[in-house]
RORONU-484910 format. One line per field, with one value per residue (C-alpha): y, x, z; residue in one letter; chain. Coordinates in steps of 0.5 Angstrom, whole numbers, always signed. Example, Ala and Ser with C-alpha at 12.3 -4.5 7.8 and 13.67 -1.06 7.14 Angstrom:
<atoms>
py: (-9_-2) .
px: (+25_+27) .
pz: (+16_+14) .
code: (A_S) .
unit: (A_A) .
</atoms>
This chain:
<atoms>
py: (-31_-30_-25_-21_-20_-13_-15_-17_-12_-6_-9_-10_-3_+0_-2_+0_+7_+9_+8_+13_+19_+25_+27_+33_+36_+35_+38_+35_+37_+41_+36_+31_+35_+37_+30_+28_+34_+31_+25_+27_+32_+26_+21_+25_+28_+22_+23_+30_+30_+28_+33_+38_+36_+36_+42_+46_+43_+45_+38_+36_+29_+27_+20_+20_+23_+20_+24_+21_+24_+21_+14_+14_+15_+9_+5_+6_+6_-1_-4_-2_-5_-11_-11_-10_-17_-17_-12_-16_-12_-15_-18_-16_-9_-7_-11_-8_-13_-10_-3_-5_-8_+0_+3_-2_-1_+7_+9_+15_+22_+21_+14_+16_+22_+16_+12_+18_+18_+11_+11_+17_+13_+7_+11_+14_+7_+4_+10_+9_+2_+3_+8_+7_+1_-3_-3_+3_+1_+3_-1_-7_-7_-3_-3_+0_+7_+10_+14_+12_+18_+18_+23_+28_+25_+32_+34_+26_+27_+35_+33_+26_+30_+34_+27_+21_+17_+10_+13_+17_+10_+6_+12_+10_+4_+4_+6_+2_-3_-8_-7_-9_-15_-18_-17_-22_-26_-27_-29_-34_-37_-37_-41_-46_-46_-47_-53_-57_-54_-57_-64_-68_-64_-68_-69_-68_-70_-69_-70_-69_-70_-78_-80_-83_-86_-84_-77_-75_-76_-72_-67_-67_-66_-61_-57_-58_-56_-50_-48_-48_-55_-57_-63_-70_-77_-78_-81_-79_-73_-71_-64_-61_-62_-60_-53_-52_-53_-48_-43_-45_-44_-37_-35_-36_-33_-40_-42_-44_-50_-55_-60_-60_-60_-59_-52_-53_-58_-54_-48_-52_-56_-49_-49_-44_-41_-39_-36_-32_-29_-27_-23_-20_-18_-15_-11_-8_-6_-3_+1_+4_+6_+8_+14_+14_+11_+15_+14_+13_+10_+5_-1_-5_-11_-14_-21_-21_-19_-15_-8_-5_+1_+2_+6_+7_+0_-3_-6_-2_-5_-10_-13_-17_-14_-16_-14_-13_-19_-23_-19_-14_-9_-10_-11_-6_-2_+0_+7_+12_+18_+21_+19_+26_+24_+19_+19_+15_+13_+14_+14_+10_+14_+9_+9_+10_+4_+0_+3_+2_-5_-8_-3_-1_-7_-9_-3_-4_-10_-8_+0_-2_-6_-4_-1_+0_+5_+13_+15_+23_+27_+32_+37_+32_+31_+25_+22_+19_+11_+11_+17_+14_+9_+6_+2_+9_+9_+6_+6_+12_+16_+15_+21_+20_+18_+13_+13_+9_+13_+11_+5_-2_-5_+0_-3_+1_-1_+4_+8_+10_+12_+17_+19_+22_+19_+19_+11_+12_+8_+7_+3_+1_-3_-7_-12_-18_-20_-28_-26_-25_-32_-35_-35_-32_-25_-22_-20_-13_-8_-5_-2_-5_-8_-9_-14_-9_-2_+1_-1_+2_+8_+8_+7_+13_+17_+16_+21_+27_+25_+22_+17_+14_+9_+14_+19_+14_+11_+17_+19_+12_+13_+19_+16_+22_+22_+25_+27_+27_+30_+27_+33_+29_+26_+19_+16_+10_+5_+0_-5_-12_-16_-24_-24_-19_-19_-18_-13_-19_-20_-26_-28_-28_-31_-30_-33_-28_-27_-22_-26_-19_-21_-27_-22_-17_-23_-24_-17_-17_-24_-21_-15_-20_-21_-28_-32_-37_-38_-32_-33_-33) .
px: (+11_+6_+1_-2_-9_-11_-13_-6_-3_-6_-4_+3_+3_+1_+7_+11_+8_+13_+19_+17_+14_+17_+18_+13_+18_+25_+32_+34_+28_+32_+37_+31_+28_+34_+36_+29_+29_+36_+34_+27_+32_+37_+32_+27_+33_+34_+26_+24_+17_+18_+23_+19_+13_+18_+21_+14_+13_+20_+22_+16_+13_+7_+7_+11_+8_+4_-3_-9_-8_-2_-4_-10_-5_+0_-6_-9_-3_-1_-8_-9_-2_-4_-10_-6_-6_-14_-13_-8_-2_+5_+6_+13_+12_+7_+10_+7_+11_+18_+15_+14_+21_+23_+19_+22_+29_+29_+32_+35_+31_+36_+33_+26_+26_+29_+23_+18_+20_+20_+13_+11_+15_+11_+5_+6_+8_+1_-3_+1_-1_-8_-10_-6_-3_+3_+6_+7_+2_+6_+13_+9_+5_+7_+0_-3_-4_-6_-3_-7_-10_-5_-6_+0_+3_+6_-2_-4_+2_-1_-9_-8_-7_-13_-17_-20_-15_-18_-24_-18_-14_-20_-22_-16_-17_-22_-30_-33_-37_-33_-27_-31_-34_-27_-25_-31_-28_-21_-24_-28_-22_-18_-23_-23_-16_-16_-21_-16_-19_-24_-23_-20_-20_-26_-20_-20_-25_-32_-38_-45_-52_-54_-47_-45_-39_-33_-32_-39_-38_-32_-35_-41_-36_-32_-38_-41_-34_-35_-42_-45_-49_-53_-50_-53_-51_-54_-48_-52_-51_-58_-62_-60_-52_-53_-56_-50_-45_-49_-48_-41_-40_-43_-39_-33_-35_-36_-42_-47_-49_-49_-44_-37_-33_-25_-25_-30_-27_-20_-23_-26_-19_-16_-14_-18_-10_-10_-17_-14_-8_-13_-17_-11_-9_-16_-16_-9_-12_-18_-13_-10_-17_-21_-24_-31_-33_-39_-46_-47_-40_-38_-34_-31_-26_-22_-22_-30_-30_-36_-37_-43_-46_-47_-52_-52_-49_-53_-52_-57_-54_-48_-46_-40_-33_-27_-21_-13_-10_-5_+1_+4_+4_-4_-6_-12_-8_-12_-14_-20_-23_-29_-33_-35_-38_-40_-39_-44_-42_-35_-28_-23_-16_-11_-6_+1_+3_-2_+0_+8_+7_+1_+0_+7_+10_+4_+5_+12_+10_+4_+2_-4_-5_-11_-14_-20_-16_-15_-8_-7_-1_+0_-5_-10_-10_-11_-5_-4_-1_+1_+6_+9_+14_+13_+19_+23_+20_+22_+17_+20_+20_+13_+10_+3_-4_-9_-16_-22_-29_-36_-39_-42_-35_-31_-26_-31_-37_-43_-41_-35_-35_-30_-26_-20_-13_-6_-7_-12_-16_-24_-30_-33_-37_-35_-36_-33_-38_-37_-32_-37_-39_-32_-30_-24_-24_-18_-16_-17_-11_-13_-19_-26_-31_-38_-43_-49_-46_-53_-56_-50_-51_-59_-57_-52_-57_-63_-61_-62_-67_-74_-73_-66_-67_-70_-65_-59_-63_-64_-57_-54_-59_-56_-49_-46_-41_-44_-41_-46_-44_-46_-49_-47_-40_-39_-33_-30_-26_-22_-20_-17_-20_-19_-23_-29_-36_-43_-48_-51_-43_-43_-35_-34_-27_-24_-18_-12_-12_-6_-2_-2_-5_+0_+6_+2_+2_+10_+11_+6_+9_+16_+14_+11_+4_+2_-4_-6_-9_-9_-7_-11) .
pz: (+71_+77_+75_+81_+82_+83_+91_+92_+87_+91_+98_+96_+93_+100_+103_+96_+97_+103_+99_+94_+99_+100_+108_+109_+114_+117_+119_+112_+108_+103_+101_+100_+95_+92_+91_+89_+83_+81_+80_+76_+72_+70_+69_+65_+60_+56_+54_+50_+53_+60_+60_+58_+63_+69_+67_+67_+74_+77_+77_+83_+83_+79_+83_+89_+95_+101_+99_+97_+89_+89_+92_+87_+81_+83_+84_+78_+74_+77_+77_+68_+67_+71_+66_+60_+57_+57_+51_+48_+50_+51_+59_+59_+56_+62_+68_+74_+79_+75_+77_+84_+85_+83_+87_+93_+91_+91_+98_+97_+95_+88_+87_+89_+83_+78_+80_+79_+72_+71_+73_+68_+63_+64_+64_+57_+54_+57_+54_+47_+47_+49_+45_+38_+38_+40_+32_+27_+22_+16_+18_+20_+14_+8_+5_+11_+9_+16_+22_+28_+32_+38_+43_+45_+50_+53_+53_+57_+62_+63_+64_+68_+75_+73_+72_+76_+75_+74_+69_+65_+64_+62_+57_+53_+50_+44_+46_+40_+41_+36_+41_+46_+43_+41_+48_+50_+44_+46_+53_+50_+46_+52_+56_+50_+50_+58_+57_+52_+45_+41_+41_+35_+28_+23_+18_+10_+5_+4_+8_+7_+9_+10_+12_+18_+21_+25_+21_+22_+29_+30_+25_+31_+37_+34_+32_+40_+43_+39_+41_+34_+36_+42_+45_+41_+41_+34_+29_+22_+19_+19_+18_+25_+23_+16_+19_+24_+18_+14_+20_+21_+13_+14_+20_+16_+9_+5_+1_+7_+3_+9_+6_+9_+3_+3_+4_+10_+14_+13_+17_+22_+23_+25_+33_+38_+39_+31_+32_+38_+34_+29_+34_+37_+30_+30_+37_+34_+28_+32_+36_+29_+27_+33_+31_+30_+23_+22_+23_+15_+13_+7_+10_+5_+10_+4_+6_+7_-1_+0_+0_+5_+7_+14_+18_+25_+26_+21_+15_+10_+3_+2_-5_-7_-9_-13_-10_-12_-14_-10_-13_-8_-13_-14_-8_-5_+1_+7_+8_+10_+6_+4_-2_-5_-12_-17_-25_-29_-36_-34_-38_-35_-35_-34_-28_-31_-27_-32_-38_-37_-34_-39_-45_-47_-48_-53_-56_-58_-61_-65_-65_-66_-60_-54_-60_-55_-51_-54_-53_-52_-51_-45_-48_-48_-56_-59_-62_-69_-67_-74_-73_-67_-66_-59_-59_-58_-51_-44_-38_-36_-42_-45_-45_-47_-43_-44_-43_-45_-47_-44_-46_-45_-45_-41_-36_-30_-33_-32_-26_-21_-14_-12_-6_-9_-6_-8_-9_-15_-11_-12_-13_-19_-24_-29_-35_-32_-28_-28_-22_-17_-17_-15_-7_-9_-12_-11_-19_-20_-20_-14_-14_-12_-17_-15_-16_-16_-17_-19_-12_-9_-13_-11_-4_-4_-8_-3_+1_-4_-9_-8_-14_-14_-19_-24_-23_-24_-30_-34_-33_-35_-41_-44_-45_-43_-37_-32_-25_-19_-13_-6_-2_+4_+3_+6_+10_+6_+11_+7_+12_+13_+18_+18_+25_+27_+30_+27_+31_+35_+38_+33_+31_+24_+21_+13_+10_+10_+3_+3_+9_+12_+19_+19_+18_+24_+28_+27_+29_+36_+37_+37_+41_+47_+45_+48_+44_+49_+56_+60_+67_+73) .
code: (M_T_T_F_S_R_R_S_L_L_A_V_L_S_A_A_A_A_A_S_T_L_P_A_A_S_A_S_A_L_S_V_V_T_G_F_R_Q_G_V_A_E_G_A_S_R_D_E_V_L_A_A_F_Y_R_E_R_D_F_A_G_L_W_A_G_S_G_E_A_E_R_A_R_R_N_A_L_L_A_A_M_T_D_A_P_A_H_G_L_P_R_R_R_H_D_P_E_A_L_L_R_V_L_R_A_A_R_T_P_Y_E_Q_G_L_A_E_V_D_L_S_R_A_F_L_R_L_V_R_D_L_G_S_G_V_L_V_P_S_Q_A_E_P_H_V_K_R_Q_P_L_A_A_D_P_L_T_L_L_T_V_F_P_L_E_E_P_V_G_F_L_R_S_L_A_P_A_S_A_E_Y_A_R_L_M_R_A_K_L_D_L_E_A_A_I_R_A_G_G_W_G_E_A_P_G_S_G_R_L_E_P_G_Q_T_G_E_P_V_V_R_L_R_D_R_L_I_A_M_G_R_L_E_P_T_V_S_A_R_Y_D_A_T_L_A_D_A_V_A_R_F_Q_E_A_H_G_L_N_P_D_G_V_A_G_E_G_T_L_R_E_M_G_V_T_P_Q_E_R_L_R_A_V_L_V_A_M_E_R_E_R_W_N_A_A_P_R_G_S_R_H_I_W_V_N_L_P_D_L_H_A_E_I_V_D_D_D_A_V_T_F_R_T_R_A_V_I_G_A_L_D_P_A_M_Q_T_P_E_F_S_D_M_M_E_Y_M_V_I_N_P_S_W_Y_V_P_R_S_I_I_V_R_D_Y_L_P_Q_L_R_R_N_R_N_A_V_S_H_L_R_I_T_D_A_S_G_R_L_I_D_R_S_R_V_N_F_S_N_Y_S_A_S_S_F_P_Y_A_M_H_Q_P_P_G_P_S_N_A_L_G_T_V_K_F_M_F_P_N_V_W_N_I_Y_L_H_D_T_P_A_K_D_L_F_A_R_E_Q_R_A_Y_S_N_G_C_I_R_L_Q_D_P_A_G_F_A_H_A_L_L_A_R_Q_T_D_N_P_E_E_F_F_A_T_R_L_R_S_G_A_E_T_R_V_N_L_E_E_P_V_P_V_H_L_E_Y_R_T_A_F_T_D_V_R_G_G_L_Q_F_R_R_D_V_Y_G_R_D_G_R_L_W_Q_A_L_E_E_R_G_V_E_A_G_A_A_E_G) .
unit: (A_A_A_A_A_A_A_A_A_A_A_A_A_A_A_A_A_A_A_A_A_A_A_A_A_A_A_A_A_A_A_A_A_A_A_A_A_A_A_A_A_A_A_A_A_A_A_A_A_A_A_A_A_A_A_A_A_A_A_A_A_A_A_A_A_A_A_A_A_A_A_A_A_A_A_A_A_A_A_A_A_A_A_A_A_A_A_A_A_A_A_A_A_A_A_A_A_A_A_A_A_A_A_A_A_A_A_A_A_A_A_A_A_A_A_A_A_A_A_A_A_A_A_A_A_A_A_A_A_A_A_A_A_A_A_A_A_A_A_A_A_A_A_A_A_A_A_A_A_A_A_A_A_A_A_A_A_A_A_A_A_A_A_A_A_A_A_A_A_A_A_A_A_A_A_A_A_A_A_A_A_A_A_A_A_A_A_A_A_A_A_A_A_A_A_A_A_A_A_A_A_A_A_A_A_A_A_A_A_A_A_A_A_A_A_A_A_A_A_A_A_A_A_A_A_A_A_A_A_A_A_A_A_A_A_A_A_A_A_A_A_A_A_A_A_A_A_A_A_A_A_A_A_A_A_A_A_A_A_A_A_A_A_A_A_A_A_A_A_A_A_A_A_A_A_A_A_A_A_A_A_A_A_A_A_A_A_A_A_A_A_A_A_A_A_A_A_A_A_A_A_A_A_A_A_A_A_A_A_A_A_A_A_A_A_A_A_A_A_A_A_A_A_A_A_A_A_A_A_A_A_A_A_A_A_A_A_A_A_A_A_A_A_A_A_A_A_A_A_A_A_A_A_A_A_A_A_A_A_A_A_A_A_A_A_A_A_A_A_A_A_A_A_A_A_A_A_A_A_A_A_A_A_A_A_A_A_A_A_A_A_A_A_A_A_A_A_A_A_A_A_A_A_A_A_A_A_A_A_A_A_A_A_A_A_A_A_A_A_A_A_A_A_A_A_A_A_A_A_A_A_A_A_A_A_A_A_A_A_A_A_A_A_A_A_A_A_A_A_A_A_A_A_A_A_A_A_A_A_A_A_A_A_A_A_A_A_A_A_A_A_A_A_A_A_A_A_A_A_A_A_A_A_A_A_A_A_A_A_A_A_A_A_A_A_A_A_A_A_A_A_A_A_A_A_A_A_A_A_A_A_A_A_A_A_A_A_A_A_A_A_A_A_A_A_A_A_A_A_A_A_A_A_A_A_A) .
</atoms>
């Protein structure tokens, strides 16, 4: 389908405007108005919001008319629909040519009333997709536990006539710097696709400094095409090429050793079309979470396998993380909340899901199993295991709770960071330090384990005590379970971005560890989102 340029679109629009214009005065003016309003009433009756909006206006038009205000609104809407693919929105869902055909075909006042409602319907569809996304998050991916901040459609329709239309429509997309950088990355990837891609992939195996030959040349040429290496004719894997490989690795969450091993070559072989899909999914996710993150916030991008404290868009603390295991029942969900306090020397209160899944079967076989855990009744009284036949209980009837007291082997380690939520997810220390050395770190029951929890605590406490290191150490040495409230609660965002940018605009990619972005892309593609070169 040929896409209108803004100039040609507006030229056609001026001709189409007459078809949706009510005459100022004529002998049959009353019948014209009656026919128009009948068309509006019938067209709006299928939608509760539109019906309420037009009833309040006595079924007068918002778009129809020859006045400057009406023309400006139509022009702004059709131009914004033309720009919708730049936001990664479905072209066929926001088709200005189809809307123009409706306007041209509307000859009678009644048909013009129907066309009036079609314009409002197209407006609401566009503002919803721009402001809160094409997909309903929880329907597209059940692990997404967030609701986009969608503006009330009736309010949008009511306010729109009072605003400058172009600026109003532009303001609906996320205003974040991340969204703007992702849009820029989308354009760059589309340009790469139009130019034929990044050339031949370097293949598999292992390439390292000192080597020469055709595989090294393919590696060199691929990095040049990606813009990650200055043009060169050298066929040797020299220090310059190793530096470029290391930068590529760093941008893809790999160990930046400058050696092109199997994992590096696999990531380098991903096509620009596949990378574009990740960017389009990231733009949709940014629309879901378009509210300000907070001048200070905690950001956990699950595929990045790190937890960060961010102050005024700058990462001020960063540590490796272990996230929920690949089993869907253990995957870490996505949501935002407020971190309110930390607990130093925490007890571990075992979630019931873990009790009945992991520990009850062991207790049925051996009542003294998992002896590091204490079993308590509903009143918190310690249970004598020798008096209980655990074989009498099923997962639904087991009446006890379990917890592990503070200590060096406690599953939560020395500290946990709490943002109370219905999924019982939090950040915490762990005695299993060996997992942090691994590149793939999806092993927990759903919570986020931190490699440097003490440093994380110090960074949070620095705003409310002069010596956060000593403050933390003193309470840790006591061995007593101690709650420390944060004087200023901090927003926490558990996100899932396989494509994201840094503050310098650099584009980063991570592996789709849970497969979520692959499923989201499929849902977007079914809605008509395209991952290819944009048409001019």
